[in-house]
N, C-alpha and C positions, 0 to 999 in steps of 0.2 A: 630665264637663266641662260647663261652662256657656257658653252662646252668646247674645248679644243678637241678636234677629231682628226682622223687620218684616213686617207684613201690610198690604196695601192693598186697600180695598173699591172695585173699579172702578165699581160702581153710583153712587158718590158723586162721582167725578172729573168736573169740569165743564170741564177743559182750560184753566184760567185761567193756568197757568204761573207762579203766584206762588212755588211751591216752587223752580222753576228759577232765577228771578230772585234770590231771597234767598240761595240756595246760591251763585250766581255772585258776589254782592256779598261774601259771607262768605269764600269760599275761592279763587276764581279771578279776582279783580279785579286782576290783576297782569300785567306784561309776560311774554310767552311763553305765556300761557294764554287768549288772546283767543278761540280756537276751542273751548276746553275747557268742557264742561258736565258736571259730576259728576252732576247731576240734570237729566234732560230728560223731556218729556212727548210721546209719539208718538201720532199718530192711526193706528189700525189699521182696515182694512188700509192699509199704507203701507210705505215703504222703510226707515224707522227712521233712527237716527243712530249711527254713520255709515251711509250708505245701503247696504242689503242686507247688514248685519252678520250676519244669521242664515244666510247662505249659507256653511256651513263647508267645502263643496267648494272654495270660492274662498279663504277666509281661514284655513282649517286651525286653528281654535280648539278648545279643549276636549280631552276624552279619547276614545279608542276602546278597545273591548274586543277583544283579540287572540284567536286561536283557542285558545290555551292558557289562556284565562280571566284573563289579567293585563291591567292597564291600560297604555296607552302614549299619549303625547301625539300628537295628530293631526298636529302640525307636525314631529314627528320627535324622536328621542332625543338623547343627548349627542353621539354621533359626528356626526350630521347638523348639529347646532348648531355644533359645532367647525368643520366645513367651511364653514358659511355665516355665521360669527360677524361677519364684516366686511361681509356683503351679505345682508340679510334682505329678500327680495322680497315676503313676505306681509304687507305693511303697507298700511292704507288711505292713500290720498294726501290731500292737502289738498282736492282736488275731491270726495272721498268724504265728507269732513267739510263744510267750506265755507271760503272765504277771507273772514275777517272784514273789515269795512269801517267807515268813519266818513265824515263829510262835512265839507267846508270851510265851516263855518257862518259864518265871518266874511265870506264872499262875500255871504251873505244879510243879515247884521246891519249891515254897513258899506256896503252898496250905495247909491249916490246915487239920486235920483229919475230914473227912465228910463221910456221907453215900453214896454219889454219887462220881463218878470219875470226876475230874476236866478236862475241855476241853480247849485246846488252839486253838483259831480260827486262820486260816491262815490270814496273813497280807500282803498286797501288798507291794513289795519293791519299787514300783514307787510312790504310793500315801500314803502309810502308813495306809490305811483303810482296814476294813474287806473285804474279798473277797471269792468267791466260786471257787475252783480249778476245771477247766474244760479242760485244755490242757497244755501240756508242751513240751519241746524240745525232749522228749523221750516217748511220750504218747503211741504210737503204737508199742513200742518195743516188740519183740517176737510175732508179729501179734496180739497184744492186741487190741480187738475190730475190728478184721480183716474184718468182714462183713460190718462194718460201715466205717472204715478208709482205709484198704488195698484195698478194692474193688474200691476205688476212685483213685487209682494210675493211673496217666495219661498214663503210659507206657502199661497199660493193654488194651488200646483202640485197637480194631481189633482182639485181641486174647482172648476175654472173654470166648469163648467156650473151650479154652485150659486150663483154670485155674479154679480150684474149691476151694472155700473158706471153705469147710468142713474141720474140724481139721485133719482128717486122710488122706485127699487127697491133701491138699495145700502144699506149699513149702515156704521156706524162706532162706535168707542168709543175712549176715551183710555187710554193705558198709560204711567204714570209709571215711570221706570227710574233706579235708582242701582246702585252696585256691589253684587253679591249677597253678598259676604263669605262665600264658600262654605266648606263643611266640607272639601272636597277641591279647593282652588283650583289650577287649571292654570296661572295666572299665576305663582304662587310656584314651581311645578315647572319653568317655562320659563326662569326668570331665571338666567343663568350666574354672576352675582355673589352670589346668595343675598340680594339686597337686600329681597325681599318676604317678609314674615313674618306669621304669624297669632298675635295676642296670646293667650296661654294663659288669661288671666283672664276675657276676655269674647268672644274669637273674632273681634275686628275685624281685618281684613287691612290692613296698612300698608306703605308703601315707606320703607326706610331711605335717606335722601338721601345719607348719607355713603358708603354701600356701592354705591349705584347708579352704574353706569358708562355708562348710556345705550345699552345694546345693543338695546333695544326688542323683545327676544324676548317680553317679557311682553305687549306690545300684540298680538302675533300669537297668543300662547297663550290670551288671554282670549276666550272665545267670545261674550261680551256686549259686547266692545270698550269696556269701562269703565275702561281705563287709557290715559292720554294722555301724549304726549311734549312736554315743555316745551322748545321750540327755543331759548329764551333761556338756560337753565341747562344744557341737555343731560341733564336728569333726567326720570324717569317720575313721574307724579302720578296720584292716584286719590281717589275718595271715601273719607273717613276715618271715616264714620259719626259725624261731629262728636264725636270721642272726648273733647275738653276739656269738652263739655257733658254727655255721658252719665256721665262720671266723677263729676259732682256732682249727678246725678239729673235733669238737664234733657233733654228730647227733642232730636232733631236739628233743625237749622234748617228743613229742608224740612217736618218734621212740625209744628213749632211754628207755622209760618205757613200751613199748608194751609187753604185756605178751606173745602173740603168736609169737613174733619175725617175723612178717609178712611184715615188711617194709624194703625196700632197698633204699639207697641214693647213687647217683653217679653222675659223670659229663658226659655230652653229648656235643660233638662238632657238630655244625650245620652251614649250609650255610645261613647266614642272608639274602642274596640277593634272596633266593628262598622262603622265608616265605610267601610273598604276593602271589606268584604263587601257592603255596600249598593251601593257604586259599581260593583261588578263583576258584578251579576246579569246573566243571559244576555240577557233581553229588555228592550228599551228601555221597553216599556209597563209593566214591573214596577218601574221605578225610583221611581215616585211612592210606592207602598206600601213599597218597600224603605227609602226615606229616612224615611218616617213611622215605621217600626218602630225606627229608631235613637233616636228621641226617647223619653225615659223619663217615666213618670207621676210627677209631683212629690208626689202624694198617697200614693204607696206608701211605707210605713215602711222597707222594705228599700232603696228608692232614696234616701230621705232619709239613712239611715245611711251608705250608700256615698258619697253626696255629701259628707257631713261628714268621712268618712275620707279623701276625696280633697282636703280642705282648702278646700272651698267654704263660705264663711261662712254662719251661720244665717239672717241676714236675706236673703241671696241665695236660699236654699232657700225661704224664705217668699215672696219675690218670684216665684219660679218657680211656686209654688202659685197665685198670683193673676194669672199671666201671661195677658193676652188673646191673645197669639200662640199659646200652647199650646192654649188653649180653641178657637180658630178652626181650628187645624190638626188636632188629635187628638181633642178632645172633641166638637165639632160637625161636623168634617170638611167644612168649606166653603171652606177656603183651599187653593190648589194652587201648586206650584212653577213657575217660569218655565224652560221648556226643560230638563226633567230629563234628556233624552237626551244632553246634553253631559257628563253624569256628574261634574259638579263639586259636586253636592249643594248647590244654592243655598239661601240663608237669607233671601231676600226673597220672600214668597209673595203670591198674589193671590186675591181672591174674584171669579170671573168675573161679567160684567154680565148682569143679568136685565132691566133697564129696556126694551130694545127689544121684548121680548115683551109687556110691559104696554102700551107705547105703541101697538103695532100692533093689539092687541086693542081698545083704546079707540077707535082711529080707525075700526075696522070696526063700531062700534056695540055691541059685546058687553061684558058685564060683565068688566072687566079684573081684578077681584079674585076672581072665581069660580074655585074650585080646578079644576073640570073644564075650563073654558076655558083656564086657564093651562097645565095639564099638556098639553093637546092642542096649544097654541100652541108649546110647547117643541120638539115634534117638527117643526113647520114654521117654526122660528125664522128670522127674516131674517138674523141672524148664524148661519151654519151651525155646528152643534155640532162638526162635523169641524174647522173652523177654530180654535175654542177648544181642541179637543183637541190639535191640532198645537202650539199655543202653550204649553199647561200640562201635558199628560199624555202627551207623546210619541206622540200619535195615538190613545190609548185613549179612546173616546167615553163609556164607562160612568161613570167618576168625574165627568166634567163634567155629564152628565145628572142624576146624583144630587145634585150641588150645586145645579143650577138648580131641581130639584124641591123641595129643602129651602127655598130662597129663596121659591119660589112658594107652598109650604105655609105659610110664615111670614106672607106677605101675606094669604092667605085666612083663616087662623086669627085674626090680629090684627084683621082687618076686623070680624069678629063681635064681638070684645071691645070695640072702639072704638065700635060701634053699640049697646052695652049688651045684647047677646045673650049667651047661654051659648056658651062655646067648644065647638067640635065636636071631640071627642077622636079621631075617626077621621082627621082631617086630619094631625096629627103622626104618628099610627100608620102612615099610608100611606107615610111616608118614614123609618120606623124610629126615631122620636124620641118622647119623652114630652112631655106638655103643659108640664111645668116646664122641660125643656130647651129647647123651642121658644121659650118666653117669655123665658128668660134669654138665648138667642141674639138675640132681637129687641132686648132692652135693650142688649146689647153693640154691636149693629150700628147702632141708631137713637138710643139715648138715653144712651150711655156718657159720663160726665163725664171731665174732663181726667185725673184720677188713675186712672181706670179704663182709659183708652186708652193711657196711658204708665205702665207699672209698671217703673221703672228703678232698680235698687239702686245706691247710691253706692259709689265705690271705698273700700277700707279703708285704715286708717292703716298696717297691716302691709305693704301693697302699695306704700306711698308711694315707697320707695327704687327699686323696680323701675320704677314709672311715671315717676319723675323721669329715670331713665336712658333710658327710651323717648322721653321728651319731647325729649331732646337729639338724637334721630335726625332731628328736623324732618321729619315725614311730608309736609309740603308745602314745596316749595323757595321761597326768598325771592329778591328781586332780586339777581342775580349770585351767588347762594349756591352752595356746593359747589365742585367743581373746574372752575371756568369757564375755567381756563387750558388745559384739555384738550378739552372738548366744549362744544357749544352756541355761541350767538352771542357769549357773553362771552369766548370764546377768540380772537376776532378783532375786526375793526371792527364796532361795533354798527350794526345796521340800525334804521331808524326804526320804533318800535312805539308806537302811540298809544292814547289813551283817548277822551275825547269831542272834544277840539279839535285839529284837524289841525295847527294852527300851534304847538302846544305839544309836539310829538312828542318832541323831544330831551330836554327837561327832564322830561317825564313818565316816560320809560322808564328814567331813571337814578336815580329816587328813589321811595321808598315813601311820601313825604309829599306833601300837596297842593302845588300850585305856589305860589310866593311871591305875596303880595298877597291870598290868600284870607282870608275872615273866620274860617273854622274851622281851627284849628291841628292837629287830630287826626282820625283816621278814626273812624267809628262802628263799634264792635266788636260785630257781631251774634252772635259766638260766645258771649259772656257775657250776652246779652240774654235775659231771662225772658219777654219779650212783654208785660209789664205796666207797665213804667216807661219813662222817657225816658233812654236810655243817653247817656253822656258823648260829646259831639261831635255830637249830633243837632241841637242848637240853638247859635247863636253865643253866645259868652260874654256874660253880662249881659242876655240876652234870653230869659227863660223863656217857655214857651208861655202865651198869654193867652187868656182867655175873653171874649166880648163882654159889655159892661156894659149891663144893662137899666135902664130907669127905676126909681128906688127902690132900686137897689143901692148900698150904701155902700162905702167903701174896704175895710172889713174883709171884706165879702162878696166883693169882687173879689179880695182876697188869698187868701181861702179857696178861691175858684174856681181860681186859678192853682195853688195847692198841690194841690188835688184832681186837677186834670188832669195 
């Protein structure tokens, strides 16, 4: 089978949250989804979103391996779900997420001249009442309140003596998160209605809005807590991997708009018959290698023949051969899965950060690109390797150290080349790589162009009918969509749910169109935006973007400038 997957290079993430904002505007800029972030960027160490979502003793997400070697949902099987189907206590509360808010801006804009500055109280987007802001999706960003929040990171258990929360001694890095689109999704197994399904053609996990009955067992079952409940429609919603975009060969919105260019999207071929075997290995620390062994080498003629026999199109097989994801995971072995111990076999992988090693070496006056210095600094890393191992390899330190040593070797080897010196062949050899492999890995991580970072085959005409049927499932609910007469706010008296202006609550929550009187009559559709042109609705009708006219510019030049921009 074929699966679209993603790799993120954490060394490049600057924590700008552009991916989160563009995803929010494209997918969850609707009533009932005010607290929903399909994509969010967490500062680690930190509590995450929702807070302490990694504490599975509390939230009961993912799978566990029983004594007989079989998998079982941590939250319980069918009988337990039947007994608790009308009362599911293992759900994050709105306080674990945050209560979204806005402000009564008209108090500020229409205030008369006074001796005191007018104040706009925060208003809850859920109730419309005054509230005190105490938490948000990004409250502990950049270690904000680290002694209170980051110190409660569940991954710090057992290594507290290695981590100092003093400002000058602590560490941090950014961790962007989306739905993992797992090979063995526990959310799908948890759904009593069978509403969550994994698309056979590309592995994207979606929610059938017609079949969803709002039991919310999927929220409990997902260990990453990347499924949300829309209180307006009574339906579950989640990241869709921007399937309308990837079907036509465009990357996801979060990838398209990423400032650091840290995301890679590609196709992976895998043996579907070995998924259960990989998910049921005895030791958690073996799950990383077990999942890696499920992926098939697209250069192998036998794999290509089997893929063709399984109905995978030829251009998809070629895309798998050029896949940056497969190269980073299996060829160079520098990408690691997020929490493999949940046994869901996640398909969004990460390259752990090396930058803090280089920074601390430079601050101490040592050559930060010298191989000996870098290798020694990894052992005394300000970010304890044990912490990264808990995040990516179920506590196994060796794979993380190997990745960091490869990244350090790449820095040292390329420094010699950039300075015009001969490359030292002993450097790549010390990490089990050839000079050619190390250079190609450098090109992919540092210099890769758009079409090298995103190798996304388009959907085929022969799949059109099936894709059309899937589209009718509406993976993201609309205003008042679905069976609103049974569940959700639509079943009763609507509560005020706002967007920007508190005084427009009622009108905004009942329509998917801008309020009357606005100059723009349609929304900007970021889903179909290729990032290179001005989409419909970005500018008011009759007012194309203009460029400043300089002295000597003629009318034709001004027109050419407008057309070019």
